[in-house]
C-alpha positions in Angstrom: 97.4 -54.3 -117.2 94.1 -56.2 -118.0 92.5 -55.9 -121.4 89.0 -56.5 -119.9 86.9 -53.4 -120.0 83.8 -52.0 -118.2 80.8 -52.0 -120.6 77.9 -49.7 -120.8 74.3 -50.5 -122.0 73.9 -48.3 -125.0 71.1 -45.8 -124.7 70.5 -46.2 -121.0 72.8 -43.7 -119.3 69.9 -42.2 -117.4 69.3 -45.6 -115.7 72.8 -45.8 -114.2 72.6 -45.9 -110.4 76.2 -46.6 -109.6 79.3 -48.8 -109.9 80.1 -52.2 -108.4 83.7 -52.2 -107.4 84.2 -55.5 -105.5 85.9 -57.4 -108.3 89.0 -56.7 -110.4 86.9 -55.0 -113.1 84.4 -52.3 -112.0 80.9 -52.9 -113.4 78.2 -50.3 -114.1 74.9 -50.9 -112.2 71.6 -50.1 -113.9 68.0 -49.8 -112.5 65.8 -52.1 -114.5 62.8 -49.9 -113.4 64.5 -46.9 -115.0 65.4 -48.8 -118.1 61.8 -49.9 -118.6 60.7 -46.3 -118.2 63.2 -45.2 -120.9 61.9 -47.8 -123.4 58.3 -46.8 -122.7 58.9 -43.1 -123.0 61.6 -43.0 -125.7 60.6 -45.9 -127.9 56.8 -46.1 -127.2 56.9 -49.6 -125.9 54.3 -51.0 -123.6 55.6 -52.2 -120.2 55.4 -55.9 -121.3 57.3 -55.1 -124.5 60.0 -53.2 -122.6 60.4 -56.0 -120.1 60.7 -58.6 -122.9 63.1 -56.4 -124.9 65.4 -55.9 -121.9 65.3 -59.6 -120.9 66.2 -60.8 -124.4 68.4 -58.1 -125.8 70.1 -56.4 -122.8 70.1 -58.3 -119.5 70.6 -61.7 -121.2 73.7 -60.5 -122.9 77.0 -61.6 -121.3 80.0 -59.6 -122.4 82.5 -61.0 -119.9 83.8 -59.7 -116.6 82.9 -56.1 -117.4 79.2 -56.9 -118.1 76.9 -54.4 -116.4 74.7 -55.4 -113.4 71.0 -54.9 -113.7 69.2 -54.3 -110.4 65.5 -54.7 -109.5 65.1 -52.0 -106.9 63.2 -53.2 -103.8 62.4 -52.1 -100.4 63.3 -54.1 -97.3 59.7 -55.1 -97.0 59.7 -56.3 -100.7 62.8 -58.4 -99.9 61.3 -59.9 -96.7 58.2 -61.0 -98.7 60.1 -62.1 -101.8 59.7 -65.8 -102.6 63.1 -67.2 -103.6 63.1 -70.3 -105.9 
C-alpha cells in the first residue's frame, strides 16, 4: 500500500468541485474562482490580494503526487479564444 496521500487546501472546502482519479493517487480539484471569493469574503482581501495570495501560498505549493489541482473554470468560448503561450 502506498504512503502517498491526497491533500486538501486548508480553509477551502467550499471551493472543492470534484476529484481527479486518473492517476494512482486521487487528487482534490478546486475552483480558483471560488477560492478567490472565499478570501475576499472571509479574509477581507481585494481580488488582486486574493489572487496573489493563492498564487504564492497555495497554488505554487507542491506536496507530491497528492497535491490538489486548481482549475480556472472557463466556457467553451473562453477556451476557443484563449491565447496559449
